[in-house]
N, C-alpha and C positions, 0 to 999 in steps of 0.2 A: 542522219539516218543511213544514207547510202554508204558513207565512210565506215560506219560500224559493220555493215554487211560485207563490204569489200575486204576489210581487215580480217573478218572471220573466215572468208574464203581464202585469204592469203596464207592461212595456216596449212593449206593443202599443197602449197608449192613444192615442198620436199618430195612429193609424189606426183610431180607434174606430168610425167609420161603416162601413168595410169589414169590420172584425171583427164588428160587430153583424149585418151581412148574412150573413156566413159562419156565425156562431153560429145564426142563425135557420134557415138551410138545414140545419144539423146537427140541430136539434130536429125538423125535418120528416122528415129521413132516419131518425132514431131511432124516430119514431112509425110510419113505414112498415115499418121492420125488425120491430117488434113485431106489426104487423098482418099481415105475410106468413104466419106460421104459422097464424093464424086462417083466412085465405083458403085455405091449403092444406088445412086441416081441412074446410072447406066443399066443396072438390073431392072429397075422399074420401067425404064424406056423399052428394054427388051420384052418385058411382060406385055407392054402396050403394043408390041409388034414392030418396034424400031431397032431390032438387033437380035443377036443369037443369045438366048437366055442361058444356055448351059455354059458357054465360055465366059460370059460376064459374071455369072454366079460363081463359077470356079475361081476366077481371078479375085473376086471380092472375098471369098472364103480363105483363099491362100494368103492374101495380104493380112486378113484378120488374124489368122493363125500365126503368121510370122510376127505380127505386132505383139501378141500375147507372149510367145516364147522369148522374143528379144527383150521385152520389158522385164520379165522374170530374171533373165541373165544379167541385165544392166543393174537391176535393183540389188541382186545378190553381190555383184562386184562393188557397187556403191556401199552396201552395208559393211562389207569386209574392210574396205578402205577407210570408211568413217570410224569403225571400231579401232582399227590400227592407229589412226591419227589421234583418236581420243586418248589412248594409252600413252602415246608419245607426248602429247601436249600436257597431259596430267603429270607425267614424270618431270618434264621440263619446268612446269609451273611449281611443282613441289620443291624441286631443287632450288629454284629462284627464291621462293618464299623462305626456305630454310637458311639461305645465305644472307637474307636481309638482316640488318642490325637488330640486336636484342631490343633496343629502344623502340624500333618500329613495332615489334610484336607487343611490347608492353603498352604502347599507346593505342594500337588498333584492337588488341584483344585476340587471343588465339582462336576463339570460336568464330569470330567475324572473318578472320583470314581463311580459316578452313571452309566456312560457308561460301565465301566469295569464290574460292578456288573450285570447289565441287560444283556449285551451281553454274559457274562460268563455263567449265568444261562440258557439262551436260547440255548447256545452251548451244555451245559451238557444235557439239555432236549432232544435235537436232537440225541445225542449219546446214551442216555438211550433208547429212542424209537426205534432206529435202532438196538441196541443190542438185544432187546427183540423181534423185528420183523424179522430182517434180518441177522445181523452179526453172531450170534451164529449158527443159522440154516445153514447158508452158509458154515461156517467152518466145521461143523459136516457132511454136505452133501458131501463136498469134501473128507473128511476122509473116509466116507463110499464108495465113488465112486471109489477110487484108487484100493482097493482089489477086488471090484466087477468087474471092467473093466479088471484087470489083469487075473482074473479067467476065463473070457470069451474069451479073445484073447489078447496076449501081443503086437501083431503088431499094431492093431488099438489103443491100449492103448498108445503106443509111440507117435502117432499122437496127442492124447489128451494132453499128458504131454508136448509135444513141444509147443502146443498152450498156456498152462499155463505158460511156461517159457517166451514166447514172451510177454504175458500180464505183467508179473512181471518185466521184463527188461524195458519195455516201461514206466511203472508207476514209477520205480525208477529213470529213466533218467529225466522224466518230473518234478518230485518232487525236484530233485537237481537243475533244471533250474529255478524253481519258488520260491525257499525258500526265497531269499532276497526280491523278489517282494512281496511276501505274507506279510512279516514283514512290509515293507513300506506301503502296503495297509492298514494294521491295524492302523498304525499311522495316515494315512489320514482319516480313519473313525473317530478316536478320534478327529481330528482337526475339521471335519465337525460338529460332534455332539456337541463339546464344543462351537463352534461359534454360533450354533442355540440356545443352552441353555443360553449362556451368553447374547445374544441380546434379546431373548424373555423375559428374566427376567428383562431387563432394557428398555423395550419398551417405557416407558414414557420419559426417558432421550433422547433416540434416535429420537423420534418424535419431541421433543422440539428443538433439534438441527438439524432437517432435515437430519438425517443420514440414513434414510431407504434405499435410493438408493445406498449409499456408502456401507452399510453393506450387502445389497443384492449382489452387485458386488463382494465384498470380498468372500461371500459364493459361488458365481459362480466360482471364481478362485479356491477355495478349492475343489469344486466338479469336476472341470476340471482336477485338479491334481490327484484326486482320480481315475477318469476314465482313465487317462493316465497311471496310475500304475496298473489298473485292467485289461486293454485290453491285455497286453502281457501275463499275467497269464492265461486269458481265451483262448488266441491263442494257448498256449502250450498244454492245456488240450483238445482243439479241435483237435490238431494234434494227441494227444494220442488216442482219441476216434476213429479217422479215421484209425490209424494203427491197433488198436485192432479189429475194425470191419473188416478190410481187412484180418487180421490173422484168425479170426473166419470163414469167408467165405471160405478162402482157406482150412482151416482145415476140414470143412464140406465136401467140394468137394473131398479132399483126402480120407476121411473116406468112402465116397460112392464109389470112384474109387477102392480103395483097397478091400472094402467089396464085390463089384460086382465080382472082380477077384477071391476072395476066395470062393464065392458062386459057380461060374462057375467051379471051381476045386473040389467042393464038400467038402471043408474044413470048411465051415461055413454054417449055416442055414440062411434062409431069416430073420427069427425072430431075430437072433443074430445081423444081420446088422441093422435091425430096432431099436433094443435096443441100439446099439452103436450110431446111429444117435440121439436117445433120450438122450444118455449120452453126446454127443457133444453139443446138445442144452442146456442141463442142465448145463454143464460145462461153456459154453459161458455166460449163464445168471448169473451164480454164479461168474464168473470172472468179469463180468460187475459190479456186486454188490460189489465185493472186490475193484475194481478200484474206484468205487464211494465212497466206505468207506475210502480208502486211500486219495482220493481227499478231502473228508469231514474232515478227521482228519488233513491233511496238512493245509487245510484252517482254521481249528479251533485252530491250534497250538498257534498262537500269542495271540488269545483271551483267551485260557486256561492258558497260561503262565502268562498273566496279572492278571487273576482272582485268580490263585493260589498264586501269589505274594501278592495280597490283603488279601487273606485268611491267609497267613503266616505272615502277618505284625503284629509285636508285639508292645506292648505299651498301649494296652487297659487295662481295670481293670482286673487284675488277682489276685483273692483273695487267698493269700498263708497263710502258717502257721504263718508268722510274721505279718499278717494284722488282725486288729480287728475293731470292731465298737466302735465309740466314743459316749458315752451317757452322758446326763445331763451336757451339755456344759455351763459353766458360761461365757466364752468369753475372757479369758486371752490369748493374742497372743504375741508371741515373735519371732523376726527374729534374729538369732544369726550368725553374720558375713556371711550372705548369698551372694553368687555370682552366676551368671548365664550368659552365652554368647550364642547367637543364632548361629546355625551352619553356617559356611561360612560367618560369619559377626563378626565385632568387637563390635556390639551393644549388650547391656544387662545391668546388674547391678553388682556392685562390693562392697563387704564388707558392705552390708546393715545390720544395727544393731539397733534395737529399741524394746521397749516393750509397750504394751497397756494393761491396766487393764480392768477387766470386766466393761462394761457400758460406757467406755470412747470413745471419738470420735477422730480419727486421720485423718488429712487432708494431702493429697499428692499434692504438688504444684510444678510446673515446666513447661518448654516449651514442645511442642510436640516432642516426641521421646526421652525424658529425662530418661524414665524408669518407669514411674508411672504405666502404664498398665502391665508392666512386673511383678512388685511387686504384683499386684492384681492377675495375672495369677499364680504366684508362691504360693500365699496363697490358691488358689482354686485347686492346683495340676494340672493345665493345663500344666505347665512346672515343671521340677524337678531341684532343685539347684545342681550346680556342686560342690559347697563348702558350708559349714555351714548347718544349719538346721532351720526348722520352727516348732514351737510347739504351740499347743492349749491346754490350761489347763495343760501344762507340758508334753503333749504327742506329740512325733514327728509325723507329719502328713504323713511321708513316711511309717509309721507303721499302718496307718489307711486306711480302704477301701475308695475308692473315693465316693462310694454311701453314706457312713456314713458321710464323710467330707462335701460333698455338701448338704446333708440334713440339716446341721447346718449353712449354709451360704445362704442368700438371696441377689440377685444381681439385680440392676437396671442399665442396660447398657445404654450408650449414644445412641446406635442404639437399639430401643426397640424390634426388631425382632418379628413382629406380624405374626401369622400363618393365613393361609387362612381358618379360621373357624369362628364360632360365637364369639361375644364379651365375652359371658360367658365362652366358652371353652378356650379362650385365657387367661382369668383371672384364670381359674381353673388349668392352668399349674403350678401355685404356689403350689397348694395342691389338688390332684385329688379327695380325698373323701369329699371335702368341700360341704356343703349344699348350696342351692340357697341363703338363708338368709345370710350366711357367705360371699358369693360373693358380695352381695349387700352392706354389711357393709364395706367390703374391698374397694369397688368402692367409697363409700361415704368418706372414710378416705383419698382416693387419689383425691378427688374432681372430680370424673369421673361420678358420678351418674346423674348429670344434663344433660350432652350431651347424655348419653346412653338412658335415658328415653325419650328423644326427637326424637330418631330414630325409624323408622318403624320396629317393632319387638322388640324394646328395647334390652334386653340382648341376644335375639336370632337373632339380626341383624348380617349380615355377615360383618366381618372386611375386606374382600377382600384379593386378593393376595398381600403379603407383606404389609398388612394394607392399601391398596390403597383406601378403602372407608372411611378412617379416616384422619383427619389432623395430622400434626406432634405433636401438643400438646395433641391431643386425644390419639395417640399411646403411648406417654410417660406416660400419666396418667394410661393407662391400664397396662403398665409395672410396675408402682409403686403399683397398686392394687395387682399385682401378689406377690410382695414382702411383702405387708401387709398381704395377705392371707397365705403366707408361714410361717410367724411368727417364723423366725429363730433367734437364739441368736446372730449371727454375720451378720451385714448388710453392703453391699458394694454399694455405690452410685457413679456411673461413670458419672458425669455431668448429674445428674438425672433431672434437671430443665432446661437444655439448650434449649429445644425446646418450652418453654412456654412463653406466653406473661406476661407482668408485673403483671397484676391483678391475673392471674391464678398462676403464680409463687409464689406470696405471699401466696395464699391459700395452694398450694401444699407444700411450705416450712414449713408452720405451721403443716401440716399433717406429713411431714417427721420428724420435730422436735419432734412431739409426738411419732412417730414410733421409733425414736432413743432412747427413754427413756428406760433404763435398758438393752440396747443392745450395744455391741461393734460395732462401726461403722467406716468404712473406706470411706472417701470422696475424690474422684478425682475431683479437682476443678480448673477452670480458673477464675471464678468469685470470687474474694477474699472477697466480701461482704458476701458470704454464709458460711464462715468458721470462723467468728469472735469468736464464742463460742467453737471452737474445743479445746479439752484438749491438743492436740499435733499437731503441724504443722511440716511436713517434707518437706524441700525444696530440690528438686531433680535436679541435673544437670549432664549430661553425665553419668548417671547410678550410681551416688553416692549421698549420703546425704551430702549436703554442709552446711546445717543449720537446727536446730530443736529447737522447743520451743513453747510457746504460742503466740497468736496474738500480744498482747501489748508488750510482752518481745522482740519478734523479731523485731517489729517496732522500739523499743527503741534503739536497738543496732546499727542501721544504716548499717546493712549488706545486704545480697542478698534480703531478704524479704522486707526490707525497699526500696530497688531499685524497686522491683515489685510494691509496693504501689505507689511510686513516678511516675513510668512509666504509671501506670493505673489511675493516677489522684486522688488517695485517700489521704486525709489529715490525718496526725498523730499529736496528741497533743504533745507539748513539754514535755519532761520527765526529771525529776530531775536526776542528775548524780548518786545519791544514789540508785534511782530505777534501773538505768542501771546496777549498780554494783550488786544489788540484783538479777537482771534478769540474770546476767552473769553466775550464778551457774546452770541455766537451759538451757542456750543458748550456742551453739557452733558457734562462729564467724569464718568466713573463709576469705581469701584474696579476694578482689574485683578486677574485671577486667572490663574495658570498653567494651570489646568484649562480655562478658557474659551478661552485662546489655543490650546491643543492641539486643542480641539474645532473651532475655526475652521480651523486650518491643515490638519487632517486632511481637510477637505471642500473645500479650495480647489483649483482646477485649476492645473497648472504654468504659469508665465508664460514668455513668450518673451523677456522682458527679462533682462539680466544681473543677477545678484543683487548687491546692494550689500555692501560690507564693513562689517559691524557692529562688528567689533572684539571680539565676544563669544567 
């Protein structure tokens, strides 16, 4: 517990000078708070005829006024510093989370990462604020109170110390009883937040399938579980508050009783009894603050632990001595016996080995889950190979900074991922410094200028949340415009024309063909008609390359690729056996199986071409 708190306060170190001044002011305020009851005792002694009333009263009022004004100024300075650090830590945490590997986000879930980050920063903010307002002053006041009380009378001091012990024992007991409940409560908070985030971000789907009532009922169940876990925790702390209040009332009564006896014996002055009642009130208020602090820290424990785990998560880009920037990329890419397996899964890729020369196009073909996307992720360092290496222009990409690597790769994903910004801002993701004219030219190259200019606001029109104001084809063309604008030497097309109609697909395909000129291009394709002119086709099955070569060569060998063509209804011209023999030098045939053919054909889209007569 103390380590969690100390780490939280450690976030204030960048502002250590201002924090030091605020802490010094808190120490002074704590000393004044302890001195006030002593001055009040002097006032009562003066009333009893043992001093000058006017001077004692004036001093007490002056110290009280100073205490009020100083507290307001310290609280204001603390508020500003806490808010400033909240924004700083939020930005740093956001950047750190965004740099974490995609695999981490896929495993953790975006809503959970967001919830952990926001709740963690809010918790830190509350601790910082209370540290500069209350916590430090409370501890210092108690430290000053002990010797002051002992110096005045040890018997009444014992009563105060017994009260402090009762508070401490009660708080420790309740924290032990609520520890597991607090952890379960944090999990329930994550569950509620995750459900709300997930459903709101897919509201169109849920409305379409009339799922609103069902999802609301599910949230109601989650909320009920949260309350069921929260009520026992609240009950224990209510019991603690009751016991503490009882102890404080009894302590005050004992102080007055013993004090009156000592005054009647002449062993104490009335002013000293008044001072002790002030000490008792001060001690009770400070103990209440400490109890609240312990409750706050105990309540924050699960949130802080989750936030610290996120902060300590490794795997983001860490530029080390062995990492460099890759410049002037020509686009020569080589996979050298690369293998990778996803954690807790047998899926991945095995012994991937191929080479692509600058400006060539390589197509990845195979059923869903065969490993095509994994190969693309490995190329972009989203995943790291467990065996083998990947080089660009002869440089191992593990020795290259991710920023430098991704600067040289432009990707058009199957899911275009449109941000809730203007159309121009979405295209500008490709290259931030681009001018408006460059954005317009990129849109024209992607056949997107026509629909953009027809919208109200043109390039300043909003794309909507997740591109909700655009059709599927419009979103895809904006994604293609990004890649055009980025102008990277390596291009990745992950089913880039899958959401387009026939006429638009033809136009965009021409734009992509032009974009591919002079660039090393990786094409993930299910439509075999789009890869006829690929320099190299890799047929992937179960994470392995089962066949590679050019279109006509693969079609001629009668292997897996020929099975794909036949299952898709594509006709292949009869090939002379000599051509097959010549093709054999560039094609790697593999044993055929009926199971793999059925697996391929079940995942292939229907072709618009007339099926050939196979005679089977």
